[in-house]
C-alpha positions in Angstrom: 0.0 0.1 0.0 1.4 3.4 -1.0 1.7 5.5 2.2 3.5 8.3 0.6 2.0 11.6 1.8 0.4 13.6 -0.9 1.7 17.2 -1.0 -0.5 20.2 -2.2 1.1 23.2 -3.6 -0.1 26.7 -2.7 -0.9 28.9 -5.6 1.6 31.8 -5.4 -1.0 34.1 -6.9 -3.1 33.6 -3.7 -0.3 34.8 -1.5 0.0 38.0 -3.7 -3.8 38.6 -3.5 -3.7 38.1 0.4 -0.9 40.5 0.7 -2.6 43.2 -1.5 -5.8 42.7 0.5 -3.9 43.2 3.9 -2.1 46.2 2.5 -5.4 47.8 1.4 -7.0 47.1 4.8 -3.9 48.4 6.6 -4.0 51.7 4.5 -7.7 52.0 4.9 -7.4 51.7 8.8 -4.5 54.2 8.8 -6.5 56.7 6.7 -9.5 56.4 9.0 -7.4 56.8 12.0 -5.8 59.9 10.6 -9.1 61.3 9.7 -10.5 60.7 13.0 -7.6 62.3 14.6 -8.0 65.5 12.5 -11.7 65.6 13.2 -11.0 65.2 16.9 -8.4 68.0 16.8 -10.8 70.2 14.9 -13.5 69.7 17.4 -11.1 70.2 20.2 -9.7 73.5 18.8 -13.4 74.7 18.0 -14.9 74.1 21.5 -12.0 73.8 24.0 -8.3 74.7 23.1 -7.1 76.3 20.0 -3.5 76.7 18.9 -2.8 80.2 17.7 0.4 81.4 15.8 1.8 84.8 16.9 2.6 86.6 13.7 4.0 90.1 14.9 5.8 91.7 17.7 2.9 93.7 19.1 2.8 91.5 22.3 6.5 91.4 23.1 8.1 90.5 25.4 5.2 88.5 26.7 4.7 86.7 23.4 7.4 86.4 20.6 6.9 86.2 16.8 6.6 82.6 16.0 5.2 81.5 19.3 2.4 79.0 19.3 0.0 79.8 22.1 -2.9 77.7 23.3 -6.1 79.6 23.8 -8.5 78.4 26.4 -12.0 78.7 24.8 -13.7 77.6 28.0 -12.4 80.5 30.1 -15.4 82.7 29.4 -18.0 80.1 28.6 -19.7 79.7 31.9 -20.6 83.3 33.1 -17.0 84.5 33.4 -15.9 87.6 31.5 -12.3 88.9 30.5 -10.6 90.7 33.4 -8.0 93.4 33.3 -4.6 92.0 32.6 -6.0 88.9 30.7 -4.3 88.3 27.4 -7.0 87.4 25.0 -7.6 86.4 21.4 -10.6 88.1 19.7 -12.2 88.6 16.4 -11.7 92.2 15.4 -14.4 92.2 12.7 -16.5 95.3 13.2 -14.1 96.9 15.7 -10.5 96.7 14.3 -11.4 95.7 10.8 -14.5 96.2 8.5 -17.0 93.5 7.9 -15.8 90.7 5.6 -16.5 91.7 2.0 -16.3 88.1 0.8 -13.7 85.7 -0.8 -13.1 82.3 -2.0 -15.2 80.0 0.4 -13.1 76.9 -0.1 -9.8 78.7 0.2 -11.2 80.4 3.5 -12.3 76.8 4.9 -9.0 75.3 4.2 -7.1 78.2 5.8 -9.4 78.1 8.9 -8.8 74.4 9.2 -5.0 74.9 9.0 -5.1 77.9 11.6 -7.2 75.9 13.9 -4.6 73.2 14.0 -1.8 75.9 14.4 -0.3 75.3 11.0 -1.1 78.5 9.5 -1.1 82.2 10.6 -4.5 83.4 12.0 -7.0 85.2 10.0 -6.3 88.8 9.5 -9.4 89.5 11.6 -7.9 87.7 14.7 -5.9 89.6 17.3 -4.1 89.0 20.5 -4.0 91.8 23.1 -4.1 92.5 26.7 -7.2 93.8 28.4 -6.6 97.1 30.0 -10.2 98.2 30.5 -13.5 96.6 31.0 -17.0 97.9 30.9 -17.5 101.0 33.0 -13.8 101.7 33.4 -12.2 105.0 32.7 -8.8 104.6 31.2 -6.5 107.6 30.8 -3.0 108.2 29.7 -0.9 109.5 31.0 -0.6 111.0 34.6 1.9 113.4 35.6 4.4 110.6 36.3 3.8 109.1 32.7 1.6 106.2 33.9 -1.5 104.8 32.5 -4.5 105.0 35.0 -7.6 103.0 35.3 -10.4 104.6 37.5 -8.0 107.0 38.8 -5.5 104.4 40.0 -2.0 104.3 38.4 -1.0 101.0 36.9 2.5 99.7 37.0 2.7 97.9 33.8 5.8 95.7 34.1 4.8 93.6 31.1 5.4 96.5 28.8 8.3 96.3 26.5 11.5 97.7 28.0 12.0 101.3 26.8 8.3 101.7 25.6 6.1 104.4 27.2 2.5 103.4 28.3 1.4 105.3 25.2 3.1 107.9 23.0 -0.3 109.7 22.4 -2.7 110.7 25.2 -6.2 109.4 25.5 -9.1 109.7 28.0 -11.8 107.1 27.3 -14.7 105.4 29.3 -15.3 101.7 28.3 -19.0 101.0 27.4 -20.7 98.0 29.2 -20.0 94.8 27.3 -16.9 96.1 25.7 -13.2 95.9 26.3 -10.2 98.3 25.8 -7.2 96.3 24.7 -3.6 97.2 24.1 -0.5 95.4 23.0 2.5 95.0 25.4 4.9 96.4 22.8 3.2 99.7 22.8 5.3 101.2 20.1 4.7 98.3 17.7 1.1 97.5 18.6 -2.0 98.6 16.6 -4.6 98.5 19.3 -7.7 100.2 20.8 -5.8 103.5 20.7 -5.4 103.3 16.9 -9.1 102.4 16.2 -11.0 105.1 17.9 -12.2 106.3 14.6 -12.9 102.8 13.4 -16.3 101.0 13.7 -16.9 100.3 17.3 -14.5 103.2 18.4 -11.7 100.8 19.2 -13.7 98.9 21.7 -14.0 95.1 21.4 -17.3 93.5 22.2 -16.9 90.8 25.0 -18.9 88.3 22.8 -16.1 88.6 20.0 -13.4 87.1 22.5 -12.4 83.8 21.3 -10.7 82.8 24.6 -7.8 83.5 26.9 -4.1 82.9 26.0 -3.2 80.5 28.8 -0.1 78.6 27.5 2.9 79.0 25.2 3.3 75.6 23.6 6.0 76.1 21.0 9.0 76.6 20.8 9.8 74.0 23.5 12.4 76.3 25.2 9.5 78.6 25.9 7.0 76.1 27.0 5.2 77.8 29.9 2.0 79.4 31.0 1.2 83.0 29.8 2.5 85.1 32.7 -0.2 86.7 34.8 -0.1 90.1 36.3 -1.1 91.9 39.5 -0.9 95.3 37.9 -4.6 95.9 38.2 -5.2 94.5 41.8 -5.6 97.9 43.3 -8.1 99.3 40.7 -11.6 99.6 41.9 -14.4 97.9 40.2 -15.7 101.1 38.6 -14.7 104.5 38.0 -15.6 107.2 40.6 -18.9 108.9 39.4 -17.4 112.3 39.5 -14.6 111.4 37.2 -16.8 109.8 34.5 -17.6 112.4 32.0 -18.4 110.2 28.9 -16.4 108.9 26.0 -13.2 110.6 25.5 -11.3 110.8 22.2 -7.9 110.3 21.0 -5.7 110.3 17.8 -5.8 107.4 15.3 -2.4 105.9 14.5 
């Protein structure tokens, strides 16, 4: 009786097909995982924390050109409002810049997605500044000692760029309720509320246009830290003395 085992040969084409199928499945899984990660990051940046690339020197020395900061979008979501000294990111449409006159929707969508992930510069309508006055405050520059005052109290602005004055031009304004008076830390290089007194909104930023508070510097690694806080406004009373409030002041543009 022939007991020799019969051997069967495996078709080489079957191995090739199985390998191709496994490769397709692997690429599909990788693509789905990548898409899920992008969607997660977009949702995170839309609702919780948004990376923001610093494009100019207007907030030096606190923030440097090229810094990537993380903006806390929950900071003012539950009844809290921006406070004096906070560094905030806001949409300047209608206050610092005119309403959008249109553009390519697809290009705008792609740019917004890249900016939301911190891979592109922010929209030209987005700004980062420090809150100096909130609703009801009287902000004046400068007193006899060259200091900015809020509600009659001089503010020691140690965060201002070394060598800069609080402002090279005088102003005397009262901030309307629901609005903010904002300024850059590098005063000589910052186009801020002072420069937009003649613009729509009078240089005041609506609170509901604030995107969030800049809480962390995430990049570069050697600057990885929280955005420094300040106690400069601790002595400022909640509102300006009634006798001192005489309405909206004016100041030069530019």
